[in-house]
N, C-alpha and C positions, 0 to 999 in steps of 0.2 A: 436907872441910867445904865446903859451897857458900856462896860469897860472895854479897853483895848484888848485885854486877854479874851474877853467874851467874843468880841468880833473875830479875833484870830481863830478861836475855836469853831465858831460858826463857819467861817471861810474854809478852814481846814476840813471841816465835816463835809461841806458842799463839794470841795475839790475831791475829797476821798470818795464820796458817793458817785461823782461823775466818772472818776477813774475806774471805780468798781463797775459801773454800768458799762463803760467802754470796754473794760476787760471782759466782762461777762458776754458782751455782744461779740467781741473779737474771738473769745473762746468758742462761742456757738458757731461762728463762721468757720473757724479752723476745724472744729469737730465735724461740722457739716461737710466741709471740703475733704477732710480726711476720710469720713464715711463714704462719700461719693467716690473718692480715689480708691479706697479699699474695695468697695463694691465693684467698681469698674475693673480693678485688677483681678478680683475673684472671677468676674465674668470672662475676662481675657484668658485667665488660666483655665477656666472650665472649657472655653471655646477651643483653646490650643490642645487641652487634654482630649477633648472629644475628637478633634481632628487627628491627633496622634493615634488614639484608639481606633478611629475609623480607618486611618491609613494602615494600621497594623492588621485590622480585620480584613481590609481589602487585599493587602499583601499576602496575608495568610490564605485567603480564599483563592487568590491567583496562584499561589504556590501549591495549594491543595489541588486545584484544577489542573495545574501543570503536571503534578505528580500522577494524578489519576489518568490524564491524557497520555503521559509517557508510559504508564503501566498498561493501558489499553493497546497502545502501539506495539509495545514489547510483546504483549500477549498475542496480538495478531501476527507479529513477525515469527514468534516461536511456532504458532499453529500452522502458519503458511509453510514454514520450513519443514515441519513434520508431515504436512500434506504432500509437499513436493517429494520428500523422502519416500513416503508411502507410494506415491505415484511412480517414482523411479523404480521401486521394487516391483510394482505391478507390471511396468513396461518391460523390465528385465525378464520377468516370468513369462510374459507374452512372447518375447523374443525366443526364449528357450523352447516354448511350446511350438513356435513357428518353425524352428530348426527341426524339431521332431516331426512336424507336419510334412516337411519336405521328403520324408522317408515313408510316408503313408500313401495308400492307394488314391486317396482323394486329391493328392497334390497334382495328379495328372490333369484333372478337370480345371484346377486353378491355373496351371500352366497354359492350357488350351484357351481359357477365357482371357488370360493376360496377353497372350500372343495375338489373339483376335482383336483386342482393343488397340494394341500397338499398331498392327497392320492397318486397321480401319483409319486410324489417325494419320497414317503415312501413305495412304492409298494414292495420293497425287504425286508422290515422289518416285522417280524412276529407280534410283539407287539408294539403298538403305543399309544400316548396320544394326544387327541385333546382338545385344549383350545377354548371354545365357551362361549359366554355370557349366563348367566343364563336364561334371558328372550328369548333368541334365540332358545334354545334347545327344549322347548315344542312347540314353534311356527313352527319349521322346523324339528321336530323329524322324521316324515315319510320320508322326502327327505334325511335326513342324513343317516338313516338306509339303505335306498334303495341304496344310492351311495356307502356306505361301502361294501354292498354285491356285487354290480356291479364291484367293484375294487378287488373282491376276498379276502377281509379281513375277518378274523374270528372275528365276533362281540364280542366274549367273550374275545378277546385279544385287544380290543379297549377300552381304558379308557377315561373318560371325566373329565376335570377340568374347573374351572371358568376362563373365560378371563377377565382380569382387565378392569375396566370401561374406563381408559384413552386410551385403545386400540381402543375405539369407536365401533368397530364391526369387522366382518370377522372371520377368523379361523387361529390358529397357531397350527402346528403339530410337535411333536418330537418323535423319537423312544424311546423305553423303556430305552435304555442305555444312552439316551440323548447325542448322538454323532452327530445327524443331527437335525437341526431345520429349518422348513419351515414356514416363517412368511408371512401370507396373511391378516394381520390385516389392517384395514383402516388407522390407525395411521402410520404404517410403509410405506404404499403406499404413503401417503402424504409426509412423510419425504424423501422417495426415490426420490420424484419429486421436492423437495425443490430447489435444484440447478437449475433445468430446469425452474421452475417458476421464480426464481431469475434472470436468464439470460434473460428470456422473458421480465420481468419487466424492467431490465436495458436497453434492446434494445428499448423498448417503450419510456423510459425516454430520452435515447440518441437521438432517432429520433425526439423527441420534443425539442431537444437542451437544455435539463436540465442537463448540465454537468459541 
């Protein structure tokens, strides 16, 4: 016969076993939830870390490209400045040689050619003004007058004015109304060829791999 104490022991044992089972089950659920939460948190951290690293890499790449691009632009700017400086020296040397040329015998042919071009472009004008250097007029006076007559200009309607020294030499012609200007000065011819000389200079420098 089972006593009251025995029944209590059995009941207590059953209750404890049930509590133990519920505890173990609850423990497993909590551990599972914790593991899932931990795993999710780890994944979130990894994802955020990857994003941060990726952003840092992208920012670094952008910064690198920006620095490289800036360096290239600065290099081009410096080289362009040097090329312009070199071109300027070349133009200055050409001007000096042009000034020397005005004292050479060949300058007469240049003056005659320049005057012929000016007169040809002003042939429909009755009255014109010719700009010639003061020291060129007496030197080439006969040639100038002969060419004016050959081009059928009335010598009385041809005026002369002084060509500025910075024009170096040559002839500039305008009609009396100053609607047409024909510039055959040496200065203008040099300036007209500046771009061509610059391009040739750059081609030479580039062919020498100075870029």
